[in-house]
PDB file with one MODEL, atoms N, CA, C and O in Angstrom:
MODEL        1
ATOM      1  N   MET A   1      41.847 138.450 -53.595  1.00  0.00           N
ATOM      2  CA  MET A   1      40.845 138.028 -54.509  1.00  0.00           C
ATOM      3  C   MET A   1      40.256 136.892 -54.395  1.00  0.00           C
ATOM      4  O   MET A   1      40.726 135.890 -53.856  1.00  0.00           O
ATOM      5  N   PRO A   2      38.940 137.035 -55.026  1.00  0.00           N
ATOM      6  CA  PRO A   2      38.359 135.468 -55.293  1.00  0.00           C
ATOM      7  C   PRO A   2      39.246 134.174 -55.737  1.00  0.00           C
ATOM      8  O   PRO A   2      40.036 134.152 -56.681  1.00  0.00           O
ATOM      9  N   GLN A   3      39.025 133.398 -55.095  1.00  0.00           N
ATOM     10  CA  GLN A   3      39.674 131.778 -55.390  1.00  0.00           C
ATOM     11  C   GLN A   3      38.646 130.817 -55.281  1.00  0.00           C
ATOM     12  O   GLN A   3      37.954 130.764 -54.264  1.00  0.00           O
ATOM     13  N   SER A   4      38.465 129.970 -56.338  1.00  0.00           N
ATOM     14  CA  SER A   4      37.804 128.790 -55.999  1.00  0.00           C
ATOM     15  C   SER A   4      38.552 127.759 -56.692  1.00  0.00           C
ATOM     16  O   SER A   4      39.660 127.938 -57.197  1.00  0.00           O
ATOM     17  N   ALA A   5      37.615 126.201 -56.697  1.00  0.00           N
ATOM     18  CA  ALA A   5      38.315 125.096 -57.306  1.00  0.00           C
ATOM     19  C   ALA A   5      38.313 125.316 -59.019  1.00  0.00           C
ATOM     20  O   ALA A   5      39.162 124.862 -59.787  1.00  0.00           O
ATOM     21  N   SER A   6      37.218 126.071 -59.358  1.00  0.00           N
ATOM     22  CA  SER A   6      37.104 126.202 -60.638  1.00  0.00           C
ATOM     23  C   SER A   6      37.667 127.582 -61.454  1.00  0.00           C
ATOM     24  O   SER A   6      38.021 127.588 -62.633  1.00  0.00           O
ATOM     25  N   PHE A   7      37.662 128.634 -60.626  1.00  0.00           N
ATOM     26  CA  PHE A   7      38.224 129.648 -61.113  1.00  0.00           C
ATOM     27  C   PHE A   7      39.441 130.457 -60.148  1.00  0.00           C
ATOM     28  O   PHE A   7      39.611 130.284 -58.941  1.00  0.00           O
ATOM     29  N   ALA A   8      40.244 131.409 -61.072  1.00  0.00           N
ATOM     30  CA  ALA A   8      41.012 132.228 -60.040  1.00  0.00           C
ATOM     31  C   ALA A   8      41.326 133.740 -60.836  1.00  0.00           C
ATOM     32  O   ALA A   8      41.331 134.051 -62.027  1.00  0.00           O
ATOM     33  N   VAL A   9      41.579 134.490 -59.599  1.00  0.00           N
ATOM     34  CA  VAL A   9      41.279 135.783 -60.039  1.00  0.00           C
ATOM     35  C   VAL A   9      42.307 136.440 -59.436  1.00  0.00           C
ATOM     36  O   VAL A   9      42.442 136.256 -58.226  1.00  0.00           O
ATOM     37  N   GLU A  10      43.355 137.444 -60.221  1.00  0.00           N
ATOM     38  CA  GLU A  10      44.657 137.860 -59.778  1.00  0.00           C
ATOM     39  C   GLU A  10      44.521 139.264 -60.126  1.00  0.00           C
ATOM     40  O   GLU A  10      43.831 139.682 -61.056  1.00  0.00           O
ATOM     41  N   GLU A  11      45.303 140.061 -59.229  1.00  0.00           N
ATOM     42  CA  GLU A  11      45.506 141.691 -59.525  1.00  0.00           C
ATOM     43  C   GLU A  11      47.066 141.857 -59.869  1.00  0.00           C
ATOM     44  O   GLU A  11      47.951 141.486 -59.098  1.00  0.00           O
ATOM     45  N   HIS A  12      47.301 142.460 -61.119  1.00  0.00           N
ATOM     46  CA  HIS A  12      48.898 142.571 -61.640  1.00  0.00           C
ATOM     47  C   HIS A  12      49.005 144.105 -61.861  1.00  0.00           C
ATOM     48  O   HIS A  12      48.152 144.862 -62.327  1.00  0.00           O
ATOM     49  N   VAL A  13      50.037 144.333 -61.494  1.00  0.00           N
ATOM     50  CA  VAL A  13      50.306 145.780 -61.266  1.00  0.00           C
ATOM     51  C   VAL A  13      51.636 146.121 -62.117  1.00  0.00           C
ATOM     52  O   VAL A  13      52.714 145.953 -61.547  1.00  0.00           O
ATOM     53  N   HIS A  14      51.623 146.564 -63.374  1.00  0.00           N
ATOM     54  CA  HIS A  14      52.952 146.902 -63.998  1.00  0.00           C
ATOM     55  C   HIS A  14      52.994 148.454 -64.301  1.00  0.00           C
ATOM     56  O   HIS A  14      52.519 149.029 -65.280  1.00  0.00           O
ATOM     57  N   GLY A  15      53.724 149.033 -63.150  1.00  0.00           N
ATOM     58  CA  GLY A  15      54.085 150.359 -63.582  1.00  0.00           C
ATOM     59  C   GLY A  15      52.546 151.012 -62.867  1.00  0.00           C
ATOM     60  O   GLY A  15      52.044 150.781 -61.767  1.00  0.00           O
ATOM     61  N   GLU A  16      52.086 151.892 -63.984  1.00  0.00           N
ATOM     62  CA  GLU A  16      50.992 152.397 -63.546  1.00  0.00           C
ATOM     63  C   GLU A  16      49.467 151.821 -63.875  1.00  0.00           C
ATOM     64  O   GLU A  16      48.359 152.204 -63.498  1.00  0.00           O
ATOM     65  N   THR A  17      49.889 150.743 -64.737  1.00  0.00           N
ATOM     66  CA  THR A  17      48.828 149.696 -65.232  1.00  0.00           C
ATOM     67  C   THR A  17      48.549 148.876 -64.611  1.00  0.00           C
ATOM     68  O   THR A  17      49.396 148.199 -64.028  1.00  0.00           O
ATOM     69  N   VAL A  18      46.864 148.590 -64.495  1.00  0.00           N
ATOM     70  CA  VAL A  18      46.464 147.419 -63.364  1.00  0.00           C
ATOM     71  C   VAL A  18      45.702 146.417 -64.499  1.00  0.00           C
ATOM     72  O   VAL A  18      44.892 146.692 -65.384  1.00  0.00           O
ATOM     73  N   TRP A  19      46.321 145.129 -64.085  1.00  0.00           N
ATOM     74  CA  TRP A  19      45.230 144.206 -65.034  1.00  0.00           C
ATOM     75  C   TRP A  19      44.544 143.417 -63.794  1.00  0.00           C
ATOM     76  O   TRP A  19      44.923 143.441 -62.623  1.00  0.00           O
ATOM     77  N   VAL A  20      43.492 142.745 -64.312  1.00  0.00           N
ATOM     78  CA  VAL A  20      42.526 141.688 -63.231  1.00  0.00           C
ATOM     79  C   VAL A  20      42.706 140.456 -64.160  1.00  0.00           C
ATOM     80  O   VAL A  20      42.087 140.497 -65.222  1.00  0.00           O
ATOM     81  N   ALA A  21      43.385 139.489 -63.930  1.00  0.00           N
ATOM     82  CA  ALA A  21      43.400 138.362 -64.538  1.00  0.00           C
ATOM     83  C   ALA A  21      42.690 137.299 -64.096  1.00  0.00           C
ATOM     84  O   ALA A  21      42.819 136.912 -62.935  1.00  0.00           O
ATOM     85  N   LEU A  22      41.743 136.620 -65.091  1.00  0.00           N
ATOM     86  CA  LEU A  22      40.818 135.616 -64.592  1.00  0.00           C
ATOM     87  C   LEU A  22      41.191 134.374 -65.412  1.00  0.00           C
ATOM     88  O   LEU A  22      41.376 134.366 -66.629  1.00  0.00           O
ATOM     89  N   ARG A  23      41.274 133.367 -64.613  1.00  0.00           N
ATOM     90  CA  ARG A  23      41.218 131.835 -65.120  1.00  0.00           C
ATOM     91  C   ARG A  23      40.352 130.897 -64.710  1.00  0.00           C
ATOM     92  O   ARG A  23      39.957 130.778 -63.551  1.00  0.00           O
ATOM     93  N   ALA A  24      40.011 130.160 -65.714  1.00  0.00           N
ATOM     94  CA  ALA A  24      38.742 129.092 -65.302  1.00  0.00           C
ATOM     95  C   ALA A  24      39.301 127.822 -65.894  1.00  0.00           C
ATOM     96  O   ALA A  24      39.846 127.641 -66.982  1.00  0.00           O
ATOM     97  N   ARG A  25      39.033 126.996 -64.919  1.00  0.00           N
ATOM     98  CA  ARG A  25      39.516 125.623 -64.872  1.00  0.00           C
ATOM     99  C   ARG A  25      40.796 124.959 -65.767  1.00  0.00           C
ATOM    100  O   ARG A  25      40.795 123.907 -66.406  1.00  0.00           O
ATOM    101  N   GLY A  26      41.659 125.742 -65.624  1.00  0.00           N
ATOM    102  CA  GLY A  26      43.091 125.593 -66.231  1.00  0.00           C
ATOM    103  C   GLY A  26      43.449 126.271 -67.562  1.00  0.00           C
ATOM    104  O   GLY A  26      44.587 126.445 -67.996  1.00  0.00           O
ATOM    105  N   ALA A  27      42.467 126.569 -68.048  1.00  0.00           N
ATOM    106  CA  ALA A  27      42.405 127.543 -69.375  1.00  0.00           C
ATOM    107  C   ALA A  27      43.417 128.741 -68.986  1.00  0.00           C
ATOM    108  O   ALA A  27      43.755 129.177 -67.886  1.00  0.00           O
ATOM    109  N   ASP A  28      43.789 129.123 -70.359  1.00  0.00           N
ATOM    110  CA  ASP A  28      44.763 130.414 -70.055  1.00  0.00           C
ATOM    111  C   ASP A  28      43.901 131.756 -69.397  1.00  0.00           C
ATOM    112  O   ASP A  28      42.691 131.951 -69.278  1.00  0.00           O
ATOM    113  N   TRP A  29      45.087 132.577 -69.031  1.00  0.00           N
ATOM    114  CA  TRP A  29      44.805 133.661 -68.154  1.00  0.00           C
ATOM    115  C   TRP A  29      44.023 134.655 -69.404  1.00  0.00           C
ATOM    116  O   TRP A  29      44.309 134.780 -70.595  1.00  0.00           O
ATOM    117  N   SER A  30      42.954 135.269 -68.594  1.00  0.00           N
ATOM    118  CA  SER A  30      42.414 136.310 -69.651  1.00  0.00           C
ATOM    119  C   SER A  30      42.612 137.619 -68.824  1.00  0.00           C
ATOM    120  O   SER A  30      42.080 137.711 -67.718  1.00  0.00           O
ATOM    121  N   TRP A  31      43.323 138.576 -69.308  1.00  0.00           N
ATOM    122  CA  TRP A  31      43.612 139.741 -68.808  1.00  0.00           C
ATOM    123  C   TRP A  31      42.623 140.800 -69.309  1.00  0.00           C
ATOM    124  O   TRP A  31      42.332 140.997 -70.489  1.00  0.00           O
ATOM    125  N   LEU A  32      42.207 141.372 -68.368  1.00  0.00           N
ATOM    126  CA  LEU A  32      41.220 142.617 -68.327  1.00  0.00           C
ATOM    127  C   LEU A  32      41.648 143.915 -67.917  1.00  0.00           C
ATOM    128  O   LEU A  32      42.587 143.930 -67.121  1.00  0.00           O
ATOM    129  N   THR A  33      41.206 144.922 -68.254  1.00  0.00           N
ATOM    130  CA  THR A  33      41.382 146.185 -67.276  1.00  0.00           C
ATOM    131  C   THR A  33      40.089 146.373 -66.190  1.00  0.00           C
ATOM    132  O   THR A  33      38.910 146.149 -66.463  1.00  0.00           O
ATOM    133  N   PRO A  34      40.553 146.782 -65.057  1.00  0.00           N
ATOM    134  CA  PRO A  34      39.781 146.963 -64.002  1.00  0.00           C
ATOM    135  C   PRO A  34      37.938 147.490 -64.578  1.00  0.00           C
ATOM    136  O   PRO A  34      36.841 147.176 -64.117  1.00  0.00           O
ATOM    137  N   ALA A  35      38.272 148.251 -65.571  1.00  0.00           N
ATOM    138  CA  ALA A  35      36.580 148.637 -66.059  1.00  0.00           C
ATOM    139  C   ALA A  35      35.999 147.349 -66.609  1.00  0.00           C
ATOM    140  O   ALA A  35      34.823 147.028 -66.441  1.00  0.00           O
ATOM    141  N   GLU A  36      36.942 146.589 -67.314  1.00  0.00           N
ATOM    142  CA  GLU A  36      36.328 145.186 -67.928  1.00  0.00           C
ATOM    143  C   GLU A  36      35.882 144.361 -67.320  1.00  0.00           C
ATOM    144  O   GLU A  36      34.985 143.584 -67.649  1.00  0.00           O
ATOM    145  N   ALA A  37      36.567 144.440 -66.160  1.00  0.00           N
ATOM    146  CA  ALA A  37      36.113 143.121 -64.965  1.00  0.00           C
ATOM    147  C   ALA A  37      35.206 143.847 -64.402  1.00  0.00           C
ATOM    148  O   ALA A  37      34.302 143.040 -64.187  1.00  0.00           O
ATOM    149  N   VAL A  38      34.777 145.139 -63.922  1.00  0.00           N
ATOM    150  CA  VAL A  38      33.622 145.622 -63.655  1.00  0.00           C
ATOM    151  C   VAL A  38      32.471 145.157 -64.395  1.00  0.00           C
ATOM    152  O   VAL A  38      31.519 144.643 -63.808  1.00  0.00           O
ATOM    153  N   GLU A  39      32.503 145.319 -65.757  1.00  0.00           N
ATOM    154  CA  GLU A  39      31.784 145.295 -66.824  1.00  0.00           C
ATOM    155  C   GLU A  39      30.990 143.824 -66.783  1.00  0.00           C
ATOM    156  O   GLU A  39      29.769 143.669 -66.796  1.00  0.00           O
ATOM    157  N   LEU A  40      32.048 142.757 -66.728  1.00  0.00           N
ATOM    158  CA  LEU A  40      31.574 141.541 -66.850  1.00  0.00           C
ATOM    159  C   LEU A  40      31.176 141.056 -65.513  1.00  0.00           C
ATOM    160  O   LEU A  40      30.413 140.090 -65.521  1.00  0.00           O
ATOM    161  N   GLY A  41      31.656 141.689 -63.973  1.00  0.00           N
ATOM    162  CA  GLY A  41      30.661 141.385 -63.041  1.00  0.00           C
ATOM    163  C   GLY A  41      29.349 141.655 -63.108  1.00  0.00           C
ATOM    164  O   GLY A  41      28.441 140.827 -63.029  1.00  0.00           O
ATOM    165  N   ARG A  42      29.232 142.993 -63.274  1.00  0.00           N
ATOM    166  CA  ARG A  42      27.880 143.401 -63.732  1.00  0.00           C
ATOM    167  C   ARG A  42      26.903 142.403 -64.507  1.00  0.00           C
ATOM    168  O   ARG A  42      25.865 141.968 -64.008  1.00  0.00           O
ATOM    169  N   ALA A  43      27.377 142.084 -65.826  1.00  0.00           N
ATOM    170  CA  ALA A  43      26.852 141.284 -66.460  1.00  0.00           C
ATOM    171  C   ALA A  43      26.679 140.021 -65.962  1.00  0.00           C
ATOM    172  O   ALA A  43      25.697 139.444 -66.429  1.00  0.00           O
ATOM    173  N   PHE A  44      27.290 139.441 -65.201  1.00  0.00           N
ATOM    174  CA  PHE A  44      27.108 138.081 -64.546  1.00  0.00           C
ATOM    175  C   PHE A  44      26.025 138.303 -63.675  1.00  0.00           C
ATOM    176  O   PHE A  44      24.980 137.746 -64.009  1.00  0.00           O
ATOM    177  N   ILE A  45      26.007 138.954 -62.675  1.00  0.00           N
ATOM    178  CA  ILE A  45      25.161 139.380 -61.805  1.00  0.00           C
ATOM    179  C   ILE A  45      23.835 139.445 -62.384  1.00  0.00           C
ATOM    180  O   ILE A  45      22.913 138.826 -61.853  1.00  0.00           O
ATOM    181  N   GLU A  46      23.663 140.132 -63.413  1.00  0.00           N
ATOM    182  CA  GLU A  46      22.226 140.535 -64.135  1.00  0.00           C
ATOM    183  C   GLU A  46      21.741 139.293 -64.756  1.00  0.00           C
ATOM    184  O   GLU A  46      20.547 139.001 -64.823  1.00  0.00           O
ATOM    185  N   LYS A  47      22.809 138.492 -65.259  1.00  0.00           N
ATOM    186  CA  LYS A  47      22.211 137.138 -65.943  1.00  0.00           C
ATOM    187  C   LYS A  47      22.164 136.018 -64.887  1.00  0.00           C
ATOM    188  O   LYS A  47      21.258 135.187 -64.959  1.00  0.00           O
ATOM    189  N   TYR A  48      23.069 135.949 -63.932  1.00  0.00           N
ATOM    190  CA  TYR A  48      22.693 134.636 -62.924  1.00  0.00           C
ATOM    191  C   TYR A  48      22.237 135.105 -61.487  1.00  0.00           C
ATOM    192  O   TYR A  48      22.220 134.303 -60.553  1.00  0.00           O
ATOM    193  N   SER A  49      21.912 136.274 -61.353  1.00  0.00           N
ATOM    194  CA  SER A  49      21.659 136.663 -60.146  1.00  0.00           C
ATOM    195  C   SER A  49      20.120 136.030 -59.518  1.00  0.00           C
ATOM    196  O   SER A  49      19.023 136.144 -60.065  1.00  0.00           O
ATOM    197  N   THR A  50      20.474 135.238 -58.013  1.00  0.00           N
ATOM    198  CA  THR A  50      19.490 133.880 -57.750  1.00  0.00           C
ATOM    199  C   THR A  50      18.219 135.064 -57.478  1.00  0.00           C
ATOM    200  O   THR A  50      17.090 134.598 -57.630  1.00  0.00           O
ATOM    201  N   ALA A  51      18.283 136.364 -57.137  1.00  0.00           N
ATOM    202  CA  ALA A  51      16.942 137.144 -56.639  1.00  0.00           C
ATOM    203  C   ALA A  51      16.575 137.746 -57.976  1.00  0.00           C
ATOM    204  O   ALA A  51      15.646 138.553 -57.962  1.00  0.00           O
ATOM    205  N   LYS A  52      17.244 137.439 -59.287  1.00  0.00           N
ATOM    206  CA  LYS A  52      16.458 137.761 -60.634  1.00  0.00           C
ATOM    207  C   LYS A  52      15.646 136.591 -60.970  1.00  0.00           C
ATOM    208  O   LYS A  52      14.548 136.631 -61.526  1.00  0.00           O
ATOM    209  N   GLN A  53      16.302 135.502 -60.570  1.00  0.00           N
ATOM    210  CA  GLN A  53      15.725 134.030 -61.326  1.00  0.00           C
ATOM    211  C   GLN A  53      14.471 133.843 -60.195  1.00  0.00           C
ATOM    212  O   GLN A  53      13.382 133.419 -60.582  1.00  0.00           O
ATOM    213  N   ALA A  54      14.628 134.078 -59.228  1.00  0.00           N
ATOM    214  CA  ALA A  54      13.453 133.880 -58.124  1.00  0.00           C
ATOM    215  C   ALA A  54      12.286 134.941 -58.359  1.00  0.00           C
ATOM    216  O   ALA A  54      11.352 134.936 -57.558  1.00  0.00           O
ATOM    217  N   ALA A  55      12.288 135.699 -59.239  1.00  0.00           N
ATOM    218  CA  ALA A  55      11.321 136.611 -59.599  1.00  0.00           C
ATOM    219  C   ALA A  55      10.695 136.342 -61.015  1.00  0.00           C
ATOM    220  O   ALA A  55       9.647 136.883 -61.368  1.00  0.00           O
ATOM    221  N   GLU A  56      11.345 135.547 -61.734  1.00  0.00           N
ATOM    222  CA  GLU A  56      10.659 135.027 -63.100  1.00  0.00           C
ATOM    223  C   GLU A  56       9.823 133.880 -62.766  1.00  0.00           C
ATOM    224  O   GLU A  56       9.188 133.302 -63.647  1.00  0.00           O
TER     225      GLU A  56
ENDMDL
END
């Protein structure tokens, strides 16, 4: 999973349940379902994509 100095992402499997945990700059962990993580990622790409910014 991606890691950087400013954020960490972990995958946790509890039985049949999978969680994606996201932590930014030492804050508490946020636990997302895989579908929520995908939705968040897509929203970030849409909003912050360099290709989109270059077109504006």
